[in-house]
C-alpha positions as CSV (number, residue, x, y, z in Angstrom):
1,M,0.0,-0.2,0.3
2,K,1.0,3.2,-0.4
3,I,1.3,6.1,2.0
4,K,1.0,9.7,1.5
5,L,1.3,12.9,4.1
6,V,-1.4,15.0,3.2
7,K,-1.3,17.4,6.4
8,S,0.5,18.5,8.9
9,L,2.0,17.1,11.8
10,I,2.1,20.6,13.7
11,G,-0.8,20.3,16.6
12,S,-0.5,16.4,16.3
13,K,-0.1,14.2,19.9
14,K,3.4,12.7,20.3
15,D,1.8,8.8,19.7
16,Q,0.6,10.2,15.9
17,I,3.5,11.8,15.3
18,A,5.6,8.6,16.0
19,T,3.7,6.6,14.5
20,A,3.9,8.9,11.0
21,Y,8.0,8.8,11.7
22,A,7.6,5.0,11.8
23,L,6.2,5.1,8.6
24,G,8.9,7.3,7.1
25,L,6.6,10.5,7.1
26,R,8.4,13.2,8.2
27,K,6.8,16.8,5.6
28,I,3.9,16.8,3.8
29,G,4.0,15.1,0.8
30,D,6.0,12.2,1.9
31,E,5.4,9.1,0.4
32,T,6.0,5.6,1.2
33,T,5.3,2.0,0.2
34,Q,4.5,-0.4,2.6
35,P,3.0,-3.8,3.1
36,D,-0.5,-5.1,3.5
37,N,-0.6,-6.4,6.8
38,K,-2.4,-5.7,10.3
39,A,0.6,-4.0,11.7
40,T,0.5,-0.9,8.8
41,Q,-3.3,-1.3,8.4
42,G,-3.2,-0.5,12.7
43,K,-0.7,2.3,12.0
44,V,-2.3,4.2,9.0
45,T,-5.6,3.8,11.6
46,K,-4.0,5.6,14.3
47,I,-3.3,8.6,11.5
48,R,-5.7,8.2,9.2
49,H,-6.8,12.1,9.1
50,L,-3.2,13.3,8.1
51,V,-2.2,10.9,5.3
52,E,-4.1,9.3,1.9
53,V,-4.0,5.5,1.3
54,T,-3.4,3.9,-2.4
55,E,-3.6,0.1,-2.9
56,A,-0.2,-0.3,-4.8
């Protein structure tokens, strides 16, 4: 799955920022490809309001 950060991390909770960093997302527009598994889906769910997800 492709994950793209579309909203700023400023003002987000520390655990949400840490989750974005764990996915490799630092700045708006950063995009990463991750395996489609339960762990990744859980991370995406935690920051779903900040990211855009597409199937790769």
